[in-house]
C-alpha positions in Angstrom: -0.1 0.0 -0.4 1.8 3.5 -1.1 2.3 6.5 1.6 -0.9 8.1 0.1 -3.1 5.7 1.6 -1.7 5.0 4.8 -1.6 8.5 5.7 -5.2 9.5 4.6 -6.0 7.4 7.4 -4.0 8.2 10.4 -3.7 12.3 9.5 -5.6 14.9 8.4 -4.1 14.9 5.1 -1.1 13.5 3.3 1.5 15.9 2.6 3.9 15.3 0.0 6.5 15.9 2.7 4.7 13.7 4.7 4.5 10.9 2.2 8.4 11.5 1.5 9.1 11.3 5.0 6.8 7.7 5.8 8.6 6.5 2.3 12.1 6.8 3.7 11.2 5.4 7.3 8.5 2.8 6.4 5.1 2.0 8.5 6.6 0.8 11.4 9.2 3.0 12.0 6.4 5.9 11.3 3.9 4.4 13.7 6.9 4.4 16.6 8.0 7.8 16.4 4.5 9.5 16.1 3.7 7.7 18.7 6.2 8.8 21.2 5.9 12.4 20.2 8.1 15.1 20.9 8.5 19.0 20.6 6.6 20.7 17.8 8.6 24.0 17.4 7.0 24.7 13.9 3.7 24.4 15.3 4.5 26.3 18.3 6.2 29.4 16.2 2.4 29.4 14.2 0.4 29.4 17.7 2.3 31.9 18.7 2.0 34.4 15.5 -2.1 33.7 15.3 -4.3 36.3 15.8 -7.9 36.6 15.3 -10.8 39.0 15.5 -12.6 39.2 18.3 -15.8 41.3 19.8 -15.6 43.5 22.7 -17.9 45.9 24.6 -21.2 45.6 25.0 -24.3 46.3 22.9 -24.2 49.5 20.7 -20.7 49.9 21.8 -18.8 46.6 20.2 -15.4 46.9 18.8 -13.7 44.4 17.3 -9.6 44.5 17.5 -7.1 41.4 16.4 -6.4 39.4 19.4 -3.2 36.4 20.2 -4.4 32.8 21.3 -4.2 33.4 25.3 -7.2 32.1 26.8 -6.7 28.6 26.0 -2.9 28.2 27.5 -4.5 29.6 30.9 -4.9 27.3 34.3 -8.2 27.0 35.6 -7.5 30.1 38.3 -6.3 32.4 35.1 -9.2 31.7 33.1 -11.5 32.5 35.9 -9.5 35.8 36.6 -10.5 36.6 33.8 -14.0 37.6 34.8 -12.8 39.2 38.3 -14.0 42.3 38.6 -16.8 41.8 35.4 -20.1 42.2 37.1 -22.2 40.3 34.4 -19.3 39.1 32.1 -20.2 39.3 28.2 -21.2 36.3 25.9 -17.6 36.6 24.1 -15.6 36.2 27.1 -17.5 33.5 28.6 -17.2 31.6 25.1 -13.8 32.9 24.1 -11.9 29.7 25.9 -14.2 27.6 23.9 -13.5 29.5 21.0 -9.6 29.5 21.1 -9.6 25.6 21.8 -11.2 25.2 17.8 -8.7 27.9 16.9 -5.8 25.8 18.5 -7.3 22.0 17.8 -7.3 23.2 13.7 -3.7 24.3 14.0 -2.8 21.6 15.3 -5.1 19.1 12.9 -3.5 21.7 9.4 0.2 21.4 11.0 1.4 19.5 13.7 3.7 16.9 12.4 2.0 15.0 15.4 -1.1 14.0 12.9 -1.5 10.2 15.1 -2.0 12.2 18.2 -4.5 14.6 16.7 -6.2 11.6 15.3 -6.1 9.6 18.5 -7.5 13.1 20.9 -10.4 13.2 18.4 -11.0 10.0 19.0 -11.4 10.5 22.6 -13.1 13.8 22.7 -16.1 11.7 20.7 -16.0 9.4 23.1 -16.0 11.6 26.6 -17.6 14.4 24.3 -18.6 17.4 26.7 -21.1 20.0 24.9 -19.9 23.7 25.1 -23.3 24.7 25.3 -24.7 22.5 27.8 -23.7 25.1 30.7 -22.3 28.5 30.9 -19.0 27.3 33.2 -18.1 24.7 30.5 -16.9 27.3 27.3 -14.7 28.8 29.9 -13.8 25.8 31.3 -12.9 24.1 28.2 -9.2 24.4 27.7 -8.7 22.3 30.6 -10.7 20.0 30.1 -9.0 19.5 26.2 -5.3 20.2 27.5 -5.5 18.9 30.9 -7.5 15.5 30.4 -8.1 14.9 27.1 -4.8 15.1 25.5 -2.7 14.3 29.1 -4.6 11.2 29.0 -4.8 10.4 25.0 -2.0 7.6 25.2 -2.2 7.0 29.0 -3.8 4.6 31.2 -8.0 4.2 30.7 -8.2 4.0 34.9 -6.5 7.4 34.9 -8.0 9.0 32.1 -11.7 7.5 32.9 -11.0 9.3 36.5 -9.8 12.1 34.9 -13.0 12.6 33.0 -15.1 11.9 35.9 -13.8 14.6 38.2 -13.5 17.1 35.2 -15.9 20.2 35.8 -16.7 20.2 32.5 -18.0 16.3 32.4 -19.5 17.2 36.2 -21.8 20.3 34.6 -22.8 18.3 30.9 -23.5 15.3 32.5 -25.1 17.0 35.9 -23.0 15.2 38.6 -21.9 18.6 40.0 -25.5 18.9 41.4 -26.1 15.2 42.8 -26.4 15.0 46.0 -28.0 12.1 48.6 -31.8 11.5 48.3 -32.1 10.9 45.5 -29.0 11.0 43.4 -28.9 12.2 40.3 -28.4 9.5 37.4 -27.0 11.1 34.6 -23.5 10.6 34.8 -23.7 6.8 35.8 -26.1 6.2 33.0 -22.9 7.6 30.4 -20.4 6.2 32.6 -22.1 2.6 31.8 -23.4 2.9 28.3 -21.0 5.6 26.7 -17.6 5.3 28.3 -16.9 2.1 29.6 -19.3 -1.0 29.0 -22.1 0.0 26.3 -24.5 -0.9 25.3 -23.7 -4.7 24.1 -23.3 -5.5 28.0 -26.7 -3.4 29.0 -28.5 -6.9 30.2 -31.8 -5.0 31.8 -33.8 -6.4 29.0 -33.1 -10.1 29.8 -32.7 -9.9 33.7 -34.9 -8.0 36.4 -32.6 -8.8 39.6 -28.5 -8.1 39.8 -28.7 -12.3 41.1 -29.6 -13.4 37.7 -26.9 -11.5 35.9 -24.2 -14.2 35.2 -21.4 -14.0 37.3 -23.2 -11.7 39.9 -22.9 -13.5 42.8 -19.4 -14.3 42.6 -18.7 -10.2 42.0 -18.1 -10.5 39.0 -21.3 -9.4 36.7 -20.8 -9.8 32.7 -23.1 -6.9 32.0 -25.0 -4.1 34.1 -28.7 -3.5 34.6 -30.8 -0.5 35.9 -30.0 -1.5 39.6 -26.3 -1.3 39.1 -26.7 2.5 37.7 -28.8 3.5 40.3 -26.2 2.6 42.5 -23.4 4.0 41.1 -24.8 7.2 40.8 -25.4 7.3 44.5 -21.2 6.5 44.6 -21.1 9.6 43.0 -22.8 12.0 44.7 -20.6 14.9 46.4 -18.3 14.9 43.8 -18.6 18.7 42.9 -17.2 21.9 41.3 -16.3 24.4 43.6 -18.4 27.4 42.4 -17.6 30.1 45.0 -21.9 29.6 45.3 -23.4 29.3 48.8 -26.2 26.4 48.1 -29.4 25.3 49.6 -28.0 24.1 53.3 -26.0 27.3 53.5 -22.7 25.8 52.8 -20.2 28.1 50.5 -18.2 26.5 48.7 -14.3 27.4 47.4 -14.3 29.6 43.9 -11.5 27.4 42.9 -13.5 25.9 39.7 -12.2 23.0 40.0 -12.9 19.3 41.3 -14.7 19.9 45.0 -15.8 16.9 46.7 -18.3 17.6 49.7 -19.2 14.8 51.9 -22.1 16.1 53.5 -23.9 15.0 50.0 -22.5 11.6 49.9 -25.0 8.9 50.3 -23.0 6.8 52.6 -24.8 3.4 53.1 -24.0 0.2 51.5 -24.2 -0.4 48.0 -23.8 -3.0 44.9 -22.6 -2.5 41.7 -22.1 -5.5 39.5 -22.2 -7.9 42.1 -19.6 -6.3 44.4 -21.1 -5.0 48.2 -19.7 -1.4 48.9 -19.8 -1.1 52.7 -21.2 1.7 54.5 -18.9 4.9 55.6 -16.3 4.2 53.2 -13.2 7.1 53.3 -13.8 10.0 51.1 -14.3 9.4 47.0 -13.9 5.5 47.9 -17.2 4.4 46.4 -16.4 5.9 43.3 -13.1 5.2 42.6 -14.4 2.2 43.6 -16.8 2.1 40.8 -14.6 3.2 38.5 -12.3 0.3 39.5 -15.0 -2.0 38.4 -15.7 -0.6 35.0 -12.2 0.3 33.7 -10.7 -3.1 34.9 -13.9 -5.3 33.3 -13.8 -6.9 30.1 -16.7 -5.6 28.3 -15.2 -2.4 28.6 -12.1 -4.0 27.2 -14.1 -4.9 24.1 -16.2 -1.7 24.1 -13.6 0.4 23.8 -11.6 -1.3 21.6 -14.5 -2.2 19.0 -14.7 1.7 19.1 -11.3 2.0 18.6 -10.7 -0.1 15.8 -14.0 1.3 14.0 -12.2 4.9 14.5 -9.0 3.6 12.6 -9.7 0.6 10.2 -13.6 0.3 9.2 -17.3 0.8 9.9 -17.5 -2.8 10.2 -14.5 -3.6 13.1 -12.8 -7.0 11.8 -13.6 -8.9 14.9 -9.9 -10.5 15.2 -8.4 -7.0 14.8 -10.8 -6.0 17.9 -9.6 -9.2 20.1 -6.1 -8.6 19.6 -7.3 -5.0 20.9 -8.5 -6.4 23.5 -5.7 -8.7 24.5 -2.9 -6.0 24.6 -5.2 -4.0 26.9 -6.1 -6.3 29.0 -2.4 -7.7 29.6 -1.5 -3.9 30.2 -4.0 -2.8 32.2 -1.8 -1.0 34.9 0.7 0.4 32.3 0.9 4.2 32.0 1.3 3.5 28.3 -1.9 1.1 28.1 -3.9 3.0 25.5 -0.4 3.5 23.5 0.2 0.1 23.4 -3.5 -0.8 22.0 -2.7 2.1 19.2 0.5 0.4 18.4 -1.4 -3.4 18.2 -4.3 -1.9 16.1 -1.9 0.1 13.3 0.5 -2.6 12.9 -1.8 -5.5 12.6 -2.4 -6.9 8.9 -5.6 -6.0 9.3 -5.3 -2.1 9.0 -4.2 -2.4 5.8 -6.4 -4.4 4.4 -8.8 -1.9 5.3 -7.8 1.4 4.0 -10.4 3.1 1.7 -12.9 2.1 3.5 -13.6 4.6 5.8 -15.3 8.1 5.1 -14.2 11.5 5.6 -15.6 13.8 8.3 -16.6 16.9 7.8 -13.2 18.7 9.5 -10.8 16.1 7.7 -12.7 16.8 4.3 -11.8 20.4 4.9 -8.1 20.0 6.4 -7.3 17.6 3.9 -7.4 19.7 1.4 -5.7 22.1 2.7 -2.7 20.0 3.5 -2.3 18.0 0.5 -2.4 21.1 -1.9 0.1 22.3 0.6 -1.8 25.7 1.0 -2.0 28.1 4.3 -5.2 28.8 5.7 -6.7 30.1 9.0 -9.4 29.1 11.2 -12.0 31.2 11.6 -15.7 32.0 12.4 -16.3 31.0 8.5 -14.8 27.9 9.1 -16.7 26.9 12.3 -19.9 28.0 10.7 -19.2 25.8 7.4 -18.6 22.6 10.1 -22.0 22.7 11.1 -23.9 23.3 8.1 -22.1 20.1 7.0 -23.7 18.4 10.3 -20.1 18.4 12.4 -20.1 20.5 15.4 -17.5 20.9 16.9 -17.0 20.4 20.9 -20.9 21.0 20.6 -22.7 18.3 19.7 -25.1 17.6 22.3 -26.1 14.3 22.7 -23.3 12.4 25.1 -22.9 9.5 22.4 -20.6 12.1 20.3 -21.0 12.1 16.6 -21.6 9.3 14.6 -18.5 7.2 13.5 -20.3 5.6 10.1 -20.2 5.7 6.4 -24.1 6.0 6.5 -24.4 8.9 8.6 -22.1 10.9 7.3 -23.0 10.1 3.1 -26.1 10.0 3.2 -28.0 12.3 0.0 -29.2 15.4 2.5 -25.1 14.8 4.1 -23.8 15.0 0.5 -25.4 17.8 -0.6 -23.9 19.9 1.7 -20.6 18.7 0.7 -20.7 19.4 -2.0 -22.2 23.1 -1.3 -19.2 23.4 1.3 -16.5 22.6 -0.8 -16.4 25.1 -3.7 -17.2 27.8 -0.5 -14.1 26.6 1.1 -12.1 27.2 -2.3 -13.1 29.7 -4.2 -14.7 32.2 -1.4 -14.5 35.9 -0.9 -11.7 35.6 2.0 -12.1 39.3 2.7 -15.1 38.4 4.1 -14.1 35.9 6.6 -15.9 32.5 4.8 -13.0 31.5 2.6 -10.2 29.4 5.0 -7.6 28.6 1.8 -5.5 32.0 2.0 -2.4 30.8 -0.3 -2.9 31.3 -4.4 -3.5 27.4 -6.1 -1.1 29.2 -9.0 2.1 29.8 -6.8 1.9 26.3 -6.2 2.0 25.2 -9.7 5.3 25.0 -11.6 5.6 26.9 -14.7 6.3 23.4 -16.3 2.4 22.5 -16.2 2.0 24.2 -19.3 -0.8 22.1 -20.6 -4.2 20.9 -19.4 -3.8 17.7 -19.1 -0.6 18.4 -17.2 -2.4 20.7 -14.9 -4.9 17.9 -14.2 -2.6 15.2 -13.3 -0.3 17.3 -11.4 -2.9 18.4 -8.9 -4.7 15.3 -9.1 -1.4 13.3 -7.7 -1.2 15.7 -4.7 -5.2 15.6 -3.9 -5.8 12.1 -4.8 -2.4 10.6 -4.7 -3.0 9.2 -8.3 -4.2 10.9 -11.8 -7.5 11.4 -12.0 -10.1 8.2 -12.6 -11.4 8.1 -15.9 -14.9 8.9 -14.8 -14.1 12.2 -13.7 -11.0 13.4 -16.1 -13.7 14.6 -18.6 -14.9 16.8 -16.5 -11.7 18.2 -15.0 -11.0 19.1 -18.8 -13.9 20.4 -19.7 -13.8 23.1 -17.2 -10.5 23.6 -17.7 -11.3 24.2 -21.5 -14.8 26.3 -20.7 -14.0 30.0 -21.6 -10.3 29.4 -22.7 -11.1 30.0 -26.5 -8.5 28.2 -27.4 -5.4 30.0 -25.4 -3.0 28.2 -24.2 -1.9 27.9 -20.1 0.7 30.2 -20.3 -1.1 33.2 -22.4 -3.9 32.4 -19.2 -1.0 32.7 -16.8 0.3 35.7 -17.8 -2.2 37.8 -19.1 -5.0 36.7 -16.9 -3.7 35.9 -13.5 -7.0 36.1 -11.7 -8.9 34.0 -14.2 -6.0 31.0 -14.1 -6.4 31.3 -10.6 -10.1 30.5 -10.7 -9.8 27.9 -13.0 -7.4 26.0 -10.7 -9.7 26.6 -7.9 -12.4 24.7 -9.9 -10.5 21.8 -10.7 -9.5 21.1 -7.3 -13.1 21.5 -5.6 -13.9 18.8 -8.5 -11.7 16.8 -6.9 -12.0 17.4 -3.6 -15.5 16.5 -3.8 -14.8 12.8 -6.2 -15.5 10.3 -4.2 -12.0 8.9 -4.3 -11.2 12.2 -1.7 -14.3 11.0 0.5 -12.6 8.0 1.6 -9.7 7.4 4.1 
């Protein structure tokens, strides 16, 4: 399999430089290099130099000015400090950290050399989905969730990862556990913890069994699956896990104003519990009940199969080959205590023979579609509000997908008739829109990327098709490409048009590349 096809699966677009690097290193060494990661000076320089427009002030007195990426790199006290002295902070200030997380994420996807890490980070953001629209505090604190929870643990240990998400203020607000107290406990977080974060719907046995005793293995404290009763009991275990919000609560207590995880013992249900057939004694130490639930779920074989299936689906195929899922599960279970557990599983998946057998069978999500246009053509681009809007038009609601399921990871969702129409309408906007209106993404002239020796329509088509598709254009679309190029040319040569009508030459190139980007070959990974 060629370098283009491999990189097309595990990056946000195979650049010519990355293809050459992979061909020199070989697949196995390239994977190891990506897994280990390191500094990324070029990306850091881009981030430091990046500026975006932001609106300040109240209604009727708004002012727009260019600002650097500042709030993304602040810790929680720093983020809260941005609101000090403001009786009623404007919405733009509250949402600025989340928007900067969006911008930084896109700068990483477009320019970071550690592309595999970004692919895995997106997987975990989807798995541990949090919507910034669910609570006013979430967009303010979202950089901490991205940096210190998702990115820090993306290749780490799943049990540690699970606890980090459970204690994250963003997750606590999103799934309402910040307000959960004894009598009765709020079940939202516990339900999604079982169904989406760990065991999955495949291990939900409530349609089979009415009581915990009936679940296979429950008498031995090793229940094979879970029922609603387990969810109710687990919800009790997480009562008192909340956020230091600085507010006075109904019982008169004032929480510390930290914006971080806070355990309040008076809200905790201290009585005995039973989860997955395991008895919890009354009056355990602080947070002991919640920790025990996380242990049971993180180390459960059902969790290994559910999460590994999702990971293989993400990296390999909509219908994950069971042989590869099982190989990933073996690695997962063998290294449950390892600090690099997830890294080992990713390595198992990428270096398995099944990985290369299934290339080209996934579909690009809208964010990958746009980023791969930029990366394969070696142009420059800046994420902006216009890009955010374009993604939403194609059904990709980055960091604001409301259901806790995360975006669907299957071709049927992204390639139905409605979604395909939106893609076909969006690509020309990305390629041809007036950049001065802040709608476009592409900043570099394609003519500047086209060698002078490309002096015929056929050569131009082959040159750009090799970049965008990694091969010459399929015959099914070559005729369309030639027609687009020849339309209104009136027999003029490429050299003449390039010299005397540079704007027309640029427009023709963008039309042609748009067609390549809308082709079935480019939609697949």
